[in-house]
Structures are given as C-alpha cells and as structure tokens.
C-alpha positions, -999 to +999 in steps of 0.1 A: -233-325+611-248-294+595-240-274+627-203-286+626-200-277+589-214-242+598-189-239+626-160-248+603-173-224+576-175-196+602-140-204+615-127-205+579-142-171+571-126-155+602-091-168+595-080-163+558-057-191+544-025-170+545-033-152+578-008-175+596+024-184+580+046-211+594+072-185+605+047-167+628+047-173+665+011-184+664+020-211+638+040-229+665+006-240+677+006-264+647+029-286+668+010-317+678+013-311+715+003-275+715-034-274+705-047-264+740-049-232+758-068-199+756-040-181+737-043-205+707-077-194+694-064-183+660-043-215+656-073-237+665-094-217+640-068-222+614-066-259+622-104-261+618-101-245+584-075-271+574-098-299+584-127-283+566-106-279+534-094-314+538-129-328+541-140-312+509-109-322+490-110-358+502-147-360+494-140-349+458-112-376+456-137-402+470-164-393+445-139-394+416-129-430+423-163-443+436-175-455+402-141-468+390-131-492+418-147-520+439-152-497+469-143-464+484-148-457+521-165-426+534-142-398+545-136-404+582-117-388+610-098-416+627-095-411+665-063-431+669-043-407+647-067-377+646-063-378+608-090-377+581-089-402+553-107-423+526-096-457+515-098-465+478-099-503+474-086-514+441-094-551+446-123-569+463-115-592+492-092-593+522-080-557+528-047-571+542-038-585+508-059-564+484-044-534+466-056-500+480-047-463+482-054-443+513-058-406+508-058-384+538-049-354+559-030-352+592-029-322+615+007-331+623+024-360+641+058-374+650+070-372+614+057-337+605+051-309+630+026-292+607-005-303+589+000-324+558-019-343+531-009-378+522-015-406+497-003-441+507-003-472+484-009-507+497+010-530+494+040-508+496+058-508+462+096-511+457+109-477+470+137-478+445+112-475+416+088-449+429+075-426+402+079-388+405+051-369+423+032-338+414+042-307+434+042-299+462+045-335+471+075-358+480+078-394+490+081-401+527+098-434+535+106-434+572+082-455+593+055-454+566+054-450+528+033-421+514+033-392+491+032-362+514+024-325+509+032-305+540+013-273+548+044-251+544+048-263+508+011-260+501+011-224+514+041-215+493+021-221+461+001-193+444-032-212+449-031-234+480-066-249+475-057-258+439-024-273+451-042-296+476-066-308+448-038-313+423-016-331+448-044-355+460-056-363+424-020-366+410-005-385+439-034-410+439-029-417+402+008-421+408+002-444+438-022-466+418+004-468+390+031-478+415+012-508+427+000-519+392 
C-alpha cells in the first residue's frame, strides 16, 4: 500500500491538476475505452492523480461520519465498476432496506465520459422533491440517482481540491436530508 501511495504521489507531482484540460487532445483519454496504449502516459498519470485525490477526499468524508452513524465502510475500489467509494450506513440492519449514502468517484462510464464524484442516497427519495446541491454538483436521474460533480465542472472552479471537498461534504448532507 505504501508503495502504491508513493507511486500516486509521484504521478501527481509530475502532472499538475490543470495540465490537461478537457478540450486537449490528451484529455480524450478520459474516455472509458481509451485508457490503454503507450501514447496515453500523461492521461494515465492524470487519472492516477484523480484516484489519489479521490482516495484522500473520500477518507476525509468517511472519518467525518464514522462517529455519527452506525457504520461507515472503508474506502474501496470496486472492480465491477472501477469506482472508489465508501458507504455511510444511517441505519443498522439489512442494507437492502436500511438508509444509506454512498459517496464515491468514477473514472468515467456510460453516463459520463470523464471522471466524476458522486453521492447517492438509498432508498432513492422522490425526485420531484430533491433539495438543491452545492456547486459544482447536479442531480443525475437517468439509470441511477446521485448528486454528481464532473471533472470539467470541478476544473472550472478556482480551487478544484476545495470544490471536491465542498461537493462531497455538502452533497452528503443534502442526500441525508433527502431520505430523512
């Protein structure tokens, strides 16, 4: 684990946050199917930086709620979606029926062709009564319900790392409010 953290830190230092904008040709490598190939070293380095930033931000979210709720899972990378997430369980008992909020990061998928952070409440609340979200987030309601902050909107802020933190913390509070 320490070696992997060192590798991510090294990758992050070689590729500053704003070195690749979504309009650059290299940024097309964010597309889900385009992560391979020798020509994509800069894009893979940037993706490693996104995962490293996400891991730190999600760990802070996990720690914030660990003492307040029945349980919070460790931050994990899930191989079936290649996303990283932590589950905040608001109720004890059967996870299919207990209220929870899943905070995470995806490198991109069929819904978004760029990395994005998400916060998803369970059970899904009435979509007609969803509270407003903190910027740079919006509600995604096609196929799944989640507050989503895409990389392009995060990078458009003056302080991307702060935007990630504010989004995760604020959207989690909103998601908890939405399910009571």
